[in-house]
C-alpha positions, 0 to 999 in steps of 0.5 A: 320113298313112296312107302315113307310118303304113304306112312307120313301123309296117308296113315295120319288121316287113317288114324284120325278117321279111326279115332273119329269112327270110334268116338262116334260109335261109342258116343265118347267125346274125344278132344279131337272128335269135337274140335281137333286142334293143331296140337292134336294133329301134330301129336298124331303126325309125330306118332306116324313119323316115328312109326315110319322112321322105325319101319324103314330105318331100324336095323331089323325089319319090323312089321307094321302090325307088330309095331302097332301092337307094341304101341298099343301095349305100351300106351295101355300098360303105362296107365296102371299095373292092371290095364293092358291091351290083349291080342286075340290069343291073349284074350282067349287065354283070359276067357279060359282062366275064368272058366277054371282050367289051363295048362301051366304051373299055377302062379299069379304074377304081376310086374313090380318096378319092371321085375315080374313078382309072384303075388301067390302060388295057387294052392296044390299046383306044381308051382306051390308044390315046387316051393314058389313063394309069394314075393319071389321075383322071377329074374329068368324064365328058361334062362331068358331075363325078364327085366321089362318083359311084359306080363303077357309075354311072361305068361306065355313063356311060363305056360305050355303043354302038360308034361313039359318043363319050365325053369324059373330063376327066383330072387328071394328076400334073404337069399344071396343067390338065385334059386333055380326051380324046374317045374313040370307043367300040368293042367291046372283045374282050379277048384275054387272052393274047398271045405272041411270040418276042423272039429265036429262043430266047426267048419272050414271053407277055403276060396282059392279064386273067384271064377264063374262057379265059385258062389255055386260051389260055396253054397254046396259047401255050406249046405254040406257042412250045415247038414252034418248030424251035429250042426256047425256053430262056427266057420273059418272062411279062408281067403289067404293067397286068394288073388281075386277074380270076377267082381260079380262072384265076389258079390254073390259070395258075400251075399251068402253071409250078409242079410241086408245092406250094401256089399260093395259100390264102384265109382268111375268116370262113366255112368255105367261104372256108378254101381251099388251092389246090395245083399239079396236077403237069400243067405246060404249061411246060418247065423253062426260066428265067422272068422275070415283069414286074410294075408298079403296075398288076398287081393281084389275080389277077396278084399271085396268079400273081407271088406263087406264082412268087416263093415257089416260086422259079420265076421272077425277079420284075422291075419295080416293086411291084404294086398290093397287092389281096390280097382275094377277092370273092364274087359272091352272086346275089340274089332281085331278079336282082341280086347282092352282090359282097362281100369274103369272104376274104384270100388268101396266097401259098404262104409265107403272105404277105398282100400286101394294101395292100403288093403284091409286091416285085420281086426286081429293081427296074427302073423303066420309063424313059419320056420326060418327056412321058409317064407317070412312076413317081410316078403310081402308084396302089395298093390302100393309097391307097384310103379303106377299104382293108383293112390288111395282116395281116402286117406296039391292040397291033399284031398279031404280025408273022410272019417268013415265012422263019423261020416264027416270031412276032416281037415288034414291034421298035419296041415293044421298042426303047422298053421298057427293062423288057422289054430287061432281062428278056431280058438276064437270061434270057441271063445265066442261060443263059450261066452255068447253061444253060437248065435252071432248078431249081425248089425247092419252098420253099413250104409243102407 
């Protein structure tokens, strides 16, 4: 009884004081920090009453720490699919991800209607080599049902020490039975930029994700391609199945192709979220035509780049409609060494478009042609499919093989032969050069 009384009458005061302290320290005007109404107090008392009942009467003993963690996770995850409360362990994992290496299988996943869904496998990773496909629903992890499993719990279950095995039970559109895939974990070094020559005068750059060194690696790739004995006169920028990453790196990548004007703007409720990112005029790319390849796996930061290139008419966007994640998440460190990953703003392309839940529509729609026994375009999963998604306000890839005679990086012929989108992109560059030459005008049509 003493414990119950403590929880019912002392804890509400502590919780309210915590909110007061947080409000004063961060200068946020919370309703109960200004003038807490009876209704506000009643809601807080209701929370602590439920907490007390669970802790004292639930069939299994639950620690106060675990109950509070679960309550925080539930509150934040109900906001939208991309907001979450991160424990200290999860926060450390997030920081490791952006630095470019972790141990796991290499997939980007997200919850869709309570079911974990693959956004895209990371190219060249164990998941990719095992045949995991965008749109696959993960029904079980090592035999454990994932229904209503949190994203962080799923990530923790899938990751593990190098050399250990994890088994995924996948539901794939068009398949009647679950597909069991056993995958051996490995260290996943994310080399975010890869480049080749498609032919002597046409370059190819693939960005796998946007991490701390992506823009630096992109500059090196451009310099290498542009320093060949025969200068390139066209480039394919491949953003397919790029799940995104750091906003600042997306801006820096777009800046290598755009001479002037706005790259992206963000808008949120607080003044620090009203931002305008502009080109610096220090582009690394020469003024040749560009075809940018995208698909339903191109999300977030990759959509920022594609949107900027499209609005500035700096590239022809080709492929299929992108994922449609037009929101910005801010990671806010907390006192417990954890963090709050919170959606704080929407972003807009240079012309003012929000692509939230809609995506970037290609200038040239070119579906990927694949054999019937592999993934079809109908398996696409996009932001708008997720429960709680914000509405739109507007309406191991083989290592490059060096041709020693020509001293150039050649794109693998076997991969090129089965990639009709890449073939079409190269054809488009050749057509442009045949009619207009290698010079590509870049009018600043976006807002200045």
